N, C-alpha and C positions, 0 to 999 in steps of 0.2 A: 277768276270768274266766280268762284264761290263767294268771295268777299264783295265783289262788285255787283253781282246780279242775284245769285241764289239766296244768300243770307237776307238781304233786304226784302225780297219777295216773300220769303218764308215768314219773316217777322210781321209783315203786313197781314198775311193770312191768319197767323196765330193771334195777332191783336184783335181781329174782328171775330174770333171764335171764343165765345164765353166758356165753352167746355174744355179749353186747352188746360192740360194738367201740369204746365210748367211756365216759368217766367223767363223769357229769353233775355230780358234786360240783365239777369244775373248769371246767364249761361256763359261758359267759356266757349267762344266761337271755334277755336282750334280743336277743343275736345269734342264739341258737337259734330264737327266735320269728320274727325277721325272715327268717331263712333258710328256715324252713318256709313262711311266707306267700309268699315269693318263688318257691319251688319250685312251690307249688300254683297260683299265678297263671301261671307260665310253662307248666306242663303243661296247664292248662285251655284255654289259648288257642293252642296250636301244632299241633293235630291230630296228636299223636304216633302214634296208631294208624294214621291214614291214611298217614303218612310211612313207617311200618314196612311196611305192606302194599304200598307202592309200590316197595320195594327189588326189583331185578331179579336178586338173587342168592338162593341157598338161605338160608333163615332158620328159626329155631326159637325159639319163645317158651317159656322155661323158667320155671316159678314153683313156689313152695312150696305145699303143700296148705292151709297156714294162710291163704293169700290166694286161696282158691278162690271167694270172694265177689266178686271184682273184676268190675265191669260190663264192662270192656273184653274179657274173655275171650269174650263172645258176639259180639264184632265181628271176631274173628280167624279165620283159616282153621283149622278144627279139625284138619286134617292137620299143622299146624305147631306144635301146642300140646303141651307135655310137663309134667306135674305131678310134683313130687318129694314123696313121702310124708315126713312128719315134718320138714318144713322150712317156714320162713317166707320173709322177703324175701331173706336171704342163703343161698340154697340150697346153695352150695358149702361153707359153714361148718356149717350145720345137719345136713346129710346128705351128707358128701363121697363116701361109697361110691356112693350112687345117683346123685349128680351126675356124677361122673367116669365111671361106667359108661355113663350116657346119652351123655356127651360123646364117649366112644370109639365108641359106636355111630353117632352122628351124623357124626363126623369120622374115618373110618377112617384117614386119613393121619396122624392125631395119635397113633397107637398106637406 
């Protein structure tokens, strides 16, 4: 299924995305698949949201509006969630002006 459906669909999506940070023509399909499965397995079993929420420092969850469907958003403190319009996973690349403006507001010492 990965070779027949998922890989070709993903390649089409990446080919039309100018901000893609990798070249799938040079990627090893098997390694890409194994890496993806490993990442999903690791994140599903490690309570990442709970770990994030347990941090005793100031925190901000910044995400692109293309990822507004994430179930995890409902689990987070709404006062620490920031959405970047016109962005996907790589908010700093997709909308750098909005991202760095937010970063300056959140971290005044970084100005």
